[in-house]
C-alpha positions as semicolon CSV with decimal commas, in nm:
position;residue;x (nm);y (nm);z (nm)
1;M;-3,395;-4,862;-0,870
2;S;-3,151;-5,125;-0,782
3;I;-3,394;-5,393;-0,792
4;S;-3,519;-5,288;-1,138
5;V;-3,182;-5,264;-1,272
6;V;-3,079;-5,607;-1,170
7;C;-3,374;-5,763;-1,346
8;V;-3,350;-5,563;-1,673
9;L;-2,977;-5,592;-1,688
10;A;-3,017;-5,991;-1,629
11;I;-3,271;-5,999;-1,896
12;L;-3,050;-5,821;-2,157
13;L;-2,740;-6,038;-2,077
14;A;-2,963;-6,352;-2,082
15;R;-3,096;-6,259;-2,412
16;K;-2,744;-6,193;-2,545
17;N;-2,627;-6,516;-2,420
18;K;-2,936;-6,692;-2,552
19;I;-3,051;-6,840;-2,218
20;N;-3,386;-6,801;-2,036
21;E;-3,454;-6,448;-1,972
22;I;-3,723;-6,456;-1,707
23;L;-3,539;-6,727;-1,505
24;S;-3,197;-6,565;-1,543
25;A;-3,374;-6,246;-1,407
26;L;-3,507;-6,444;-1,099
27;V;-3,179;-6,598;-1,025
28;A;-2,990;-6,268;-1,045
29;L;-3,279;-6,107;-0,815
30;S;-3,258;-6,399;-0,569
31;A;-2,897;-6,369;-0,558
32;Y;-2,886;-5,994;-0,488
33;I;-3,125;-6,032;-0,207
34;S;-2,930;-6,305;-0,051
35;V;-2,626;-6,075;0,008
36;V;-2,819;-5,768;0,129
37;P;-2,985;-5,725;0,482
38;Q;-3,319;-5,906;0,502
39;S;-3,426;-5,716;0,813
40;V;-3,544;-5,368;0,887
41;S;-3,512;-5,197;1,236
42;T;-3,829;-5,023;1,364
43;V;-3,907;-4,874;1,688
44;V;-4,239;-4,954;1,845
45;E;-4,341;-4,750;2,168
46;G;-3,985;-4,682;2,259
47;T;-3,846;-5,011;2,171
48;Q;-3,631;-5,135;1,893
49;H;-3,746;-5,427;1,690
50;L;-3,642;-5,632;1,373
51;A;-3,872;-5,716;1,119
52;S;-3,830;-5,912;0,786
53;G;-3,806;-5,705;0,485
54;L;-3,551;-5,527;0,262
55;P;-3,428;-5,179;0,381
56;V;-3,471;-4,895;0,133
57;A;-3,082;-4,864;0,135
58;S;-3,091;-5,242;-0,031
59;M;-3,337;-5,133;-0,328
60;N;-3,237;-4,741;-0,404
61;A;-2,933;-4,598;-0,564
62;S;-2,691;-4,708;-0,299
63;G;-2,709;-5,082;-0,420
64;L;-2,672;-5,011;-0,790
65;F;-2,312;-5,089;-0,808
66;I;-2,325;-5,434;-0,638
67;G;-2,641;-5,489;-0,803
68;M;-2,491;-5,445;-1,160
69;I;-2,153;-5,625;-1,072
70;L;-2,333;-5,919;-0,902
71;T;-2,588;-5,972;-1,187
72;I;-2,310;-5,984;-1,448
73;V;-2,128;-6,250;-1,242
74;V;-2,453;-6,428;-1,170
75;V;-2,611;-6,457;-1,525
76;E;-2,262;-6,541;-1,680
77;G;-2,193;-6,796;-1,438
78;F;-2,540;-6,960;-1,454
79;G;-2,524;-6,949;-1,846
80;R;-2,213;-7,148;-1,809
81;L;-2,351;-7,405;-1,567
82;C;-2,640;-7,482;-1,787
83;Q;-2,403;-7,579;-2,077
84;Y;-2,261;-7,876;-1,881
85;D;-2,484;-8,198;-1,948
86;K;-2,371;-8,357;-1,619
87;L;-2,540;-8,087;-1,432
88;K;-2,881;-8,149;-1,604
89;I;-3,155;-8,374;-1,439
90;K;-3,244;-8,618;-1,716
91;M;-3,620;-8,667;-1,761
92;P;-3,817;-8,934;-1,936
93;P;-3,905;-8,836;-2,289
94;Q;-4,271;-8,849;-2,224
95;V;-4,227;-8,560;-1,991
96;P;-4,358;-8,245;-2,133
97;P;-4,063;-8,001;-2,254
98;A;-4,153;-7,728;-2,026
99;I;-4,132;-7,942;-1,717
100;S;-3,826;-8,113;-1,839
101;N;-3,620;-7,788;-1,906
102;S;-3,729;-7,644;-1,543
103;F;-3,559;-7,982;-1,410
104;N;-3,249;-7,933;-1,631
105;V;-3,173;-7,582;-1,473
106;L;-3,237;-7,686;-1,092
107;I;-2,879;-7,786;-1,016
108;P;-2,718;-7,476;-1,208
109;V;-2,972;-7,246;-0,991
110;A;-2,897;-7,419;-0,680
111;I;-2,521;-7,389;-0,727
112;M;-2,545;-7,029;-0,823
113;L;-2,755;-6,927;-0,545
114;F;-2,584;-7,123;-0,262
115;A;-2,248;-7,009;-0,367
116;I;-2,363;-6,638;-0,387
117;A;-2,535;-6,679;-0,061
118;I;-2,241;-6,837;0,127
119;L;-2,004;-6,578;-0,018
120;G;-2,226;-6,310;0,119
121;R;-2,253;-6,451;0,481
122;V;-1,874;-6,494;0,483
123;F;-1,838;-6,129;0,376
124;V;-2,060;-6,026;0,662
125;L;-1,892;-6,231;0,912
126;V;-1,547;-6,098;0,831
127;S;-1,629;-5,739;0,758
128;G;-1,901;-5,683;0,987
129;S;-2,100;-5,513;0,713
130;Y;-2,330;-5,615;0,421
131;I;-2,144;-5,621;0,061
132;N;-2,387;-5,341;-0,057
133;D;-2,307;-5,108;0,221
134;F;-1,942;-5,171;0,203
135;V;-1,936;-5,126;-0,177
136;Y;-2,134;-4,799;-0,132
137;R;-1,922;-4,654;0,137
138;V;-1,595;-4,761;0,003
139;L;-1,628;-4,725;-0,368
140;Q;-1,938;-4,547;-0,503
141;T;-1,965;-4,276;-0,256
142;P;-1,614;-4,132;-0,322
143;M;-1,674;-4,177;-0,678
144;E;-1,969;-3,997;-0,687
145;I;-1,817;-3,708;-0,484
146;F;-1,522;-3,715;-0,735
147;L;-1,743;-3,704;-1,060
148;Q;-1,899;-3,389;-0,910
149;T;-1,564;-3,198;-0,897
150;S;-1,419;-3,000;-1,196
151;V;-1,132;-3,249;-1,210
152;G;-1,339;-3,563;-1,214
153;T;-1,574;-3,455;-1,475
154;I;-1,333;-3,291;-1,708
155;G;-1,102;-3,583;-1,677
156;L;-1,357;-3,834;-1,748
157;A;-1,505;-3,666;-2,043
158;I;-1,142;-3,614;-2,202
159;F;-1,056;-3,987;-2,106
160;S;-1,389;-4,077;-2,324
161;Q;-1,251;-3,884;-2,622
162;L;-0,919;-4,032;-2,602
163;F;-1,076;-4,370;-2,690
164;W;-1,294;-4,200;-2,944
165;A;-0,987;-4,042;-3,106
166;V;-0,834;-4,389;-3,172
167;G;-1,157;-4,568;-3,306
168;I;-1,273;-4,712;-2,980
169;H;-1,650;-4,609;-2,863
170;G;-1,524;-4,403;-2,556
171;G;-1,890;-4,394;-2,437
172;L;-1,913;-4,770;-2,412
173;V;-1,576;-4,795;-2,233
174;I;-1,672;-4,546;-1,951
175;S;-2,030;-4,645;-1,930
176;P;-1,967;-4,916;-1,649
177;L;-1,804;-4,654;-1,437
178;R;-2,023;-4,357;-1,557
179;S;-2,362;-4,490;-1,572
180;P;-2,431;-4,640;-1,201
181;I;-2,258;-4,315;-1,058
182;M;-2,465;-4,060;-1,254
183;A;-2,788;-4,272;-1,190
184;A;-2,728;-4,244;-0,838
185;A;-2,671;-3,874;-0,853
186;L;-2,984;-3,829;-1,038
187;A;-3,163;-4,031;-0,777
188;D;-3,002;-3,827;-0,493
189;N;-3,142;-3,520;-0,656
190;V;-3,489;-3,648;-0,637
191;A;-3,466;-3,771;-0,298
192;A;-3,349;-3,415;-0,198
193;I;-3,636;-3,258;-0,367
194;E;-3,875;-3,489;-0,186
195;A;-3,701;-3,395;0,139
196;G;-3,764;-3,030;0,092
197;L;-3,385;-2,977;0,016
198;A;-3,192;-2,834;-0,288
199;P;-3,025;-3,079;-0,512
200;A;-2,643;-3,094;-0,525
201;N;-2,535;-3,343;-0,784
202;A;-2,481;-3,100;-1,099
203;I;-2,333;-3,411;-1,311
204;T;-2,604;-3,638;-1,407
205;M;-2,640;-3,844;-1,718
206;S;-2,886;-3,561;-1,884
207;T;-2,630;-3,295;-1,809
208;W;-2,367;-3,512;-2,009
209;R;-2,593;-3,546;-2,283
210;A;-2,735;-3,187;-2,293
211;F;-2,427;-2,970;-2,233
212;I;-2,080;-3,200;-2,239
213;N;-2,145;-3,397;-2,556
214;I;-2,383;-3,179;-2,761
215;G;-2,441;-3,349;-3,088
216;G;-2,241;-3,661;-2,979
217;A;-1,900;-3,742;-2,861
218;G;-1,674;-3,438;-2,898
219;L;-1,940;-3,168;-2,954
220;V;-1,975;-3,284;-3,325
221;F;-2,268;-3,056;-3,371
222;S;-2,028;-2,749;-3,318
223;L;-1,794;-2,917;-3,574
224;V;-2,076;-2,948;-3,835
225;L;-2,152;-2,582;-3,793
226;A;-1,774;-2,490;-3,807
227;L;-1,759;-2,691;-4,139
228;F;-2,047;-2,493;-4,286
229;I;-1,881;-2,173;-4,192
230;A;-1,511;-2,214;-4,292
231;S;-1,456;-2,552;-4,496
232;K;-1,355;-2,522;-4,829
233;K;-1,333;-2,887;-4,898
234;E;-1,632;-3,053;-5,076
235;D;-1,570;-3,381;-4,912
236;Q;-1,588;-3,230;-4,562
237;R;-1,878;-3,014;-4,647
238;A;-2,089;-3,323;-4,792
239;I;-2,005;-3,515;-4,449
240;A;-2,125;-3,196;-4,248
241;K;-2,447;-3,221;-4,462
242;L;-2,495;-3,593;-4,410
243;G;-2,401;-3,569;-4,021
244;L;-2,606;-3,253;-3,975
245;I;-2,951;-3,427;-3,872
246;P;-2,814;-3,715;-3,673
247;S;-2,577;-3,483;-3,474
248;I;-2,914;-3,280;-3,380
249;F;-3,003;-3,596;-3,208
250;S;-2,683;-3,665;-3,046
251;I;-2,553;-3,907;-3,309
252;S;-2,197;-3,846;-3,389
253;E;-2,100;-4,175;-3,599
254;P;-2,148;-4,042;-3,934
255;V;-1,891;-3,755;-3,867
256;S;-1,656;-3,940;-3,651
257;F;-1,609;-4,216;-3,914
258;G;-1,710;-4,042;-4,199
259;L;-1,484;-3,708;-4,196
260;P;-1,296;-3,898;-4,041
261;L;-1,202;-3,765;-3,688
262;V;-1,058;-4,102;-3,579
263;L;-0,691;-4,135;-3,624
264;N;-0,711;-3,777;-3,785
265;P;-0,392;-3,569;-3,673
266;I;-0,534;-3,224;-3,753
267;Y;-0,919;-3,297;-3,576
268;A;-0,793;-3,525;-3,302
269;I;-0,686;-3,244;-3,079
270;P;-1,027;-3,046;-3,084
271;F;-1,219;-3,367;-3,094
272;V;-1,046;-3,456;-2,759
273;F;-1,039;-3,146;-2,584
274;S;-1,360;-3,002;-2,675
275;A;-1,511;-3,216;-2,412
276;G;-1,288;-3,032;-2,164
277;V;-1,418;-2,703;-2,307
278;S;-1,764;-2,795;-2,268
279;S;-1,731;-2,930;-1,919
280;I;-1,567;-2,617;-1,787
281;I;-1,836;-2,414;-1,947
282;T;-2,107;-2,630;-1,802
283;L;-1,945;-2,643;-1,438
284;A;-1,912;-2,280;-1,441
285;G;-2,288;-2,230;-1,526
286;F;-2,357;-2,445;-1,233
287;A;-2,137;-2,275;-1,013
288;V;-2,292;-1,922;-1,063
289;G;-2,619;-2,054;-1,017
290;F;-2,741;-1,982;-1,382
291;V;-2,867;-2,342;-1,407
292;T;-2,943;-2,572;-1,128
293;P;-2,904;-2,955;-1,074
294;N;-3,180;-3,151;-1,257
295;V;-3,442;-3,389;-1,119
296;V;-3,569;-3,470;-1,475
297;D;-3,419;-3,768;-1,641
298;V;-3,416;-3,654;-1,998
299;P;-3,422;-3,903;-2,245
300;Y;-3,126;-3,994;-2,494
301;G;-3,223;-3,905;-2,872
302;L;-3,423;-3,578;-2,795
303;P;-3,309;-3,301;-3,032
304;I;-3,069;-3,019;-2,913
305;I;-3,249;-2,733;-2,755
306;V;-3,552;-2,960;-2,654
307;N;-3,338;-3,176;-2,429
308;A;-3,188;-2,845;-2,261
309;F;-3,527;-2,689;-2,217
310;L;-3,706;-2,988;-2,070
311;G;-3,419;-3,047;-1,788
312;W;-3,354;-2,686;-1,711
313;G;-3,587;-2,462;-1,900
314;I;-3,494;-2,138;-2,092
315;N;-3,154;-2,109;-1,894
316;G;-3,060;-2,465;-2,007
317;V;-3,125;-2,342;-2,358
318;I;-2,899;-2,040;-2,323
319;L;-2,627;-2,229;-2,163
320;Q;-2,657;-2,513;-2,447
321;I;-2,605;-2,238;-2,710
322;I;-2,319;-2,106;-2,521
323;V;-2,131;-2,418;-2,520
324;I;-2,228;-2,484;-2,895
325;G;-2,065;-2,155;-2,975
326;A;-1,740;-2,225;-2,764
327;G;-1,729;-2,548;-2,949
328;V;-1,748;-2,396;-3,293
329;L;-1,454;-2,160;-3,174
330;T;-1,275;-2,450;-3,066
331;Y;-1,292;-2,619;-3,399
332;L;-1,263;-2,318;-3,649
333;P;-0,882;-2,284;-3,631
334;F;-0,857;-2,664;-3,722
335;V;-1,104;-2,651;-4,019
336;L;-0,906;-2,353;-4,154
337;L;-0,583;-2,550;-4,101
338;A;-0,739;-2,853;-4,279
339;N;-0,801;-2,627;-4,576
340;R;-0,445;-2,594;-4,617
341;V;-0,358;-2,954;-4,657
342;K;-0,383;-3,108;-4,991
343;G;-0,585;-3,422;-5,060
344;N;-0,923;-3,546;-4,901
345;S;-1,022;-3,552;-4,551
346;S;-0,915;-3,920;-4,503
347;N;-0,543;-3,790;-4,581
348;T;-0,544;-3,508;-4,330
């Protein structure tokens, strides 16, 4: 997982920065390999030996954190170095462009790889452990444990919604923290199943999509149903009709910015705290054993009901319906309050 994430992330960053994608991925992967262990301990006939190779811990979810951070640093640094003409090796005009371009990046590549490799070695000499092991032990593991607690899950959900309420995409804000941790949680669940054990991590990205953010950020699908049930404002009902189909596929923007929910003093309260309500119900479902931690990565964009069924079967569908109903009850008082406010929705 770590190896593939490093390559894919490097390609995406290079595409954004308009630099060579394949070369960026190779540089990022080489830099990553240079800072992780390059030997594997084996026991042959009772004697321990060291063999060249990458340990599993350097390639699986435990290397995600440092892999993502290092890739960003390497690709961004490599792109900046490529902009300096003094670092380019000038070739005669008759040299084919493909060869000339290869020579142009030799010095930037060498600088990045030598710098990262030296820093990685210094870190080992100072700390006594490789940087991926250190980051996993000191940062990633405690954060994984914290996110699986009720405080961590509810806090992260509400934190994301606070950004949404002021017009900032909360999912993108927490993504650097949430994505590697939840990916590692799913990988641990899969590893547990392969080892014949029960998966232990309830909160994965699939859980977040299927139960905590049903219909998109802030349980927007529940709000759409509440508007159909109780809203007397034509403009709000029109937005609900417009946002119904997108919210079924977890796209909340038509309602979030059309109603709007952003900077709305009436809807801001349920918009923020509905994520806490869904988190509590979801965690309770896992706590009583009604649903179990998933080992299937349910893709983003699948419709409501379908995503819950694929990840958790019929019990997942029932839990999702319960969360949707609780979300409707959370929004209904505020829909009724909005009915009493004069003017259109943008004035509420």
